[in-house]
N, C-alpha and C positions, 0 to 999 in steps of 0.2 A: 504494500500500500504506500509505503514511504517512497519507493522508487517511482511508482505511478504519479504521485503527487509532485515529485521533483521534475519528472518529465513534463507534466502539465505546466508547471511554473516556468520551466525552461522554454517550452514552446510559446508560452504567453509572452515572456520577455523577448524572445526572438521576433515574435510578431510585432511587438511594440517598437523594437529597433528598426524593423523593416518599414513600419508605418511612418516613423519619424524621418528615416533616411530618404524616403521617397516623397516627402511633403514638398509641395510647390514653394519655392523660395524666391520672393520678389526683391526688388531694389530697396535700399534703405531710404525712406522718405526724407530723413534728416540730411542726407547727402545729395539729394536731387536739387539742381540749380533752380533758383527762383526767377530767372531771367525771362523776358518776354520773347515770344517767337517772332521771326521775320518771315512773312509768307513768300517774299521774293526768293530768299535763300532756300526756303522750304521747297519751292518749285524745282530747284536744282537737285535737292536731295531726292525728291519724288522721281525725277527722271533717272538719276544715277542709280537709285535703288530698284528701278524696274517695277514700281508699284502697279502701274497700269497693266502691265503684261499679265499679271495674275488676277487682278481684281476688276478689270473692265469686262463687259459682256463679251461672250465669244463672237469673234468677227468684227468687233468695233474698230472703226477707223476715224482718223482726224480728231475733231473735238469730242466725238463719242467715246474716245479713250478715257476721258475725264469723268465719265459717268460710271462710278465704281460700284456697280450693282452686284459684282461677283458672278459666280456661275461657271468659271473655268473648271474643267474636269482634269484631275491628275490621277491616272491609274498607275498603281505601284504593286509590287509583290506583297505589300502589307495590307492592301485594300484600296478603295477609291476615295479620293479627297475632293471636296468641292470648295472653291475659294469663296469666302464670305463677302457680304456687302460691307464696304468700309466707307461708304458715303457718310456725310455728317447728319443723316436723317435718323429717325427713331429705329428703323430696321438695321441701321449701320452702327456708327460709333458716336451717335449723339450722346452727350453726357460724359464722354470720356475726357479725362484731363491729359495733358502731355505726360504726366507721370504714369497714367494707365497705359498710354501708348509705349512708353519706355519699358514698362514691365513686360508688355507683349513682345516687343522687338528684341530686348536685351536679355530677357530671362524666360520667355515663352510661358508667361503666366497671365491669365485673364483677369479683368477687374474683379471677378467673383472669386479669384484665388484658385483657379483650376489650371492644370497643365494644358498648353496648346501642343498639338502634334507638330513635329519639325517639318511638315510640309510648308509651314511658315518658316522660312530659313533663318530662324534665330540662332542657329549654330554659327552663322556668319555675322548676322546683325548684332550679336552680343559684343562685338568689337566697336560698335558705333559710338560716337561721342554724344552725350546727353543733349548738347545744344543743337545738334543736327536733328534729333528726335523732336525737340521743342519747335524748331523751325518747320519741320515736316507737318506737325500737328496744326500749326498756324495756316499752312497752305491747304491741308485737307479740309479745314473749316470753311474755305472759300469755294469749294466745289459743290456741284448740284446735289441736293438730297434725292435719294432714290428709295422708293417703297417696295423693295424686293426682299422677301423673307429668305433667310439662309437655309440651305439644304444640309441636313446632317450627313456626316461622312458615312460611307458604307464599308464597315470594318468587321471582320470576324474575330472570334476569340483566338488568342488572348490579346490581340492588338486593340480591341475596343475597351480595354481596361486602362483608363487614363493614368491612374496612379503609377502604373509600371513605367511611365515616362520619367519618373524620378530617377530610376536606375539609368536610363539612357542619358539623362543630363549629367549624372555623376561620372559617367564614362567619357562623354564626348563634348559637353558644353564648356568652352574655354573663351577667354576674352583677350588673350595675349597674341602677339604676332606669331605667324606660323613659320616663316623663313626669314633669314637675315636679308635686309634690303637697304640700299643707300638712296632709295626713292620713297621717302615717307608718305608723300601724298598718294603716289601710285599704290603703295602697299595698302594704305587705308581704303582706297577705292576698290581694289581687287579683293582683298581679304575680308573686308567688312561690308561696305555699302552696296557694292555691285554684286556681291556674293557669287563671283565667277566659279568658285570651287564646287558649288552645289551641283553643277552640271559637268564640270571638266575634271573632277577628281573621282576616282573609283571609290566604292563603298564596301565596307565589310558586311558580314552576315547580319549584323544588327542595324545596318543602315547608317553607321557612322562613317565619316570621311577617312580614307586611308591617307594620312598626311605624309607617309613615306613616298607616295606617288602624287605629290601635290601638283595639281593642274596638268598632269601627264596624260589626260584623256580618260574616257570611261565609256562603258556600254551605253548606247542610246536608250533612254527609257522606253521609247516606242518599239524597241526590239529590232530596229533596222540599223545596222552599222554601228558606228561609235561616235562619240563626241570628241572633237580634235584635241590633241596634245598641244598645250600652249607654251611649253618650255622650249628653250632654244635647241633641244635635242630631238624635237618631234616635227609635227606638221608645219610649224612656222619657222623652221630652222633657217630658211633662206629669206625670210621677211626681215626688212629693216624696221627700225623704230617708226620711221615715217610711213612705211607700208601699213603697219598695224594701226597707227593713228588714222590714216586715210580710210582704211576698211571700217573702223568704228564710226566714222562720219558718213561714209557713202555706201557701205556694203559691197564695194568692189575690191577684189583681191588683186595682187600684182599680176596674176595670170588672166585678168579681165573676166573672171567668174564673179558670181554674185552670191551674197549670203542666202542661205536657205533655212528651212525648218524654223525652229524657235529662235534662231539667231537673227531672223528678220525683226522680231520684236526688240531684241537687244539693241540692234543698230538704230531702230526708231527712237529708242530712249537715249542712247549715247550720242546720236546726232544732235540732240538738244543740249548736250553738255558743252562746257567751254573747250576751246582747242587745247588750253593748258592741261585740263584734266584728261583729255584723250591721250595727250603726249605722256602724261605721268603714268597712265595705265600701260602704255606701250613700253616705256622705259623699265617699269617694274617687271613686265613679262620677259623682256630681253635680258634682265639681270638674274633670272631664276636659275637654279641648278639645272643643267641639261639632262633630261631623262628621255630614254628611248620610248618609242611607242610600244605598248604592250603587245605581245604576240597574239595573233588571231586564235580564237578558241577552236 
């Protein structure tokens, strides 16, 4: 009987330890800046962060890209995710503060204190500066309100257990730089705001980024081909800094080919960035450790 009691107590303590270890952990409100947001700067954060690409309605073009009704579909091996409405209306993020947005982007935590799934790329956004988040919120508040309800994700067991994301965050959520770089602005844009690694870096079995193959290309999520290797040892080996910067502005490669697939949306966003930021991204990429393309499966 004593052994059984000890086992029950041990199991209970282990359960409590797991419960606390996996709890959502937001930002410290005392450390959050009290500065005002600048909507003009926030527009640049919006474009560099690719917000429209995920949160606009499928097929939206031109000014319709600013109607952030959500609805984009992301099919993964863990289930199907649906991008939410992030317009400033009641069905979106009305009532959110900049601090709430900071918790979502930097910690993957909702205003209600629940884990978000990393389909929201907070694994990269965790490196963003708070002031950029504050400016982004100021810009989002200027956009049209949309009355489109959010669609729940379609996930099977065990991936529908949000609490388990606490383990994922313990393993993979970081806010420091990934590689050494002498281009601080480019590093910030690539590793944090523009979250390039979310597509261009392979993942492990748990969906975490394999940082030993940082930006060295990955299988295409749609199952066709692969996403290019951005290091100097891969697909862009013969591209110059100016070639990369021009591609990010125009979508044209040095071989006079054009951007395709989801990269079309990326170019739409980065074409609105400053020339200096596109050059900073290009310089960072050319300064990466050269990694070869992964062998074909």
